[in-house]
C-alpha positions, 0 to 999 in steps of 0.5 A: 432044899429050903435051906439052900434056897434061904442061903442062895437068896442071901447071897445074892442079896449082899452081892447086891448091895455090894455092887451098888453101894461100890457104885455109888460111892466110886461115882461121887466125884471129889468136889461132889464129897465137898458139896455133900459135907459143906453146909446145904444151906448156902444160898448166894446174898446177890443175883448174877443180874445185881454183880456189879464193881463193889459189890461184895458176894458171899461164898459157901463155907470151906470144908475143913474135914474132907474125904481125901488124906493129905497124902492122897492129895501130895501123890496126886499134886501135878502140874496140869496145864490143859483143862476141860471147857466147863464151869468151876463151881463156887464151891470149888473156888471157895475152897480154893481161895480158903485154902490160899489165905483162909482164917483159921482160928479166931485169932486171925491166923491163916491156912499158910504161916505168915512171919510175924502174922503181918499177912502180906498176901492178898488174894484175887481171882480173875473169873472166865467160867464159874457157874452164878459168877460174872467174868471179871476181877474179884478180891478175896476177903477172908475175914467174911469169906467172901469176894469183892467185885473190882471189875465185870471187865472180861481181861482173859485174853489180854491176861493171857498175852502178858503172860507170854501167851500162856493158853492157861489162863484163857482156858482154866474156869479162874486164876488165882492171883497172888499178890502182896504189900510188901511193906506190911513185913518189911516194916517189922523185918527191913530187907529180910521181909522181902524174903519172907513175903516169897516164902509165904507165897510159897506155902499159899501155893502149895496149900492150892495146890494140894486143895485142887488135887482134892478136887480132882480140880488142874492147876499150875504155877506161872511165874513168867509174864511181864510184870508190868502189863499184868499189873495195869491189866489188873489194876490192884492199886500202886502198892500191890506186887502181882507176884504168881498167878495159879489158873485152875480149870476142870480135868 
């Protein structure tokens, strides 16, 4: 009789342990997994109150070996236009920017291929609702994985109107802006260099799409907007052309 009791208790313990294990691991979101796998000693170098134009803000180190396979991210990639009214985390933003133009080796090569390593792309982000960051326009600096605040102005409504009133621009926690300095590439390749720049935008934006899928975030690529108005609102410089926008938000 005692043997049956021991066997019953053993199976009961195994069943309970399996249930706890399943509950714990299925309750962890992809972004939580990234957080758990990334450096836990991240400390922002500047407080929210001290974030002003010209200040640089360090970002969390990107995760380079996540939980989701590439194949799974490919199956999940969709154009998503509706988002929850919840902030993105600064870790999410860091991961997204890194996926677009992060440096991946000591020679300065990026996550996306670039013709002749001319790196014409410049990444900017319009922050609408990101934890620990003020609203405004920021420039991504891949060399040190940081962002520089260019403006503390809330341009979400104005930018949305310039993007033909596509509501995703204002609803997303952030809008990634893909811009380029064409001369970096055309000075080497002539007129054909312009094609290479457009190719590079495609490479980088697909990286962001897949990274968003792995973080359980929604995004969509936007190419329909009034060029002059968008560039005037963002005020990035005369030699910088805006080519693509990707709002990103919580699902």
